[in-house]
C-alpha angles and dihedrals in degrees: 000000000000090000092055091045092051091045090054092048093048092048090051092047094050089059094086096176093091098038104055096254102310114146120196121193122187125199106201110300095309107070140036122187116196119196111190097036109167099186146320114266098178135355137183136136094280104035138032118188117192139178103237129166109325096334143025130285121211121199116191131188141089134291089019115179132182096233096180141354120188121164107310093342121097131176124202121189133185137080100326117199102168145011121190141169120233109198 
């Protein structure tokens, strides 16, 4: 069930036409790479909220860590339980 849900989310996120160019790539449930990050709105160890494309991207989980941030690229690692767009 979780695998199908994540597959649907990733497929939707890869369609950049509706999100102003943001690309989100997940590696398992331990890493999220965001290309097109336009700023961090909120960040703690269980939630990262970003401006990305034309909306906001929320990454939820535990032990979340901003592993790298370079230009518009941002990498979050940890135990990721959910990724969602907020338009």
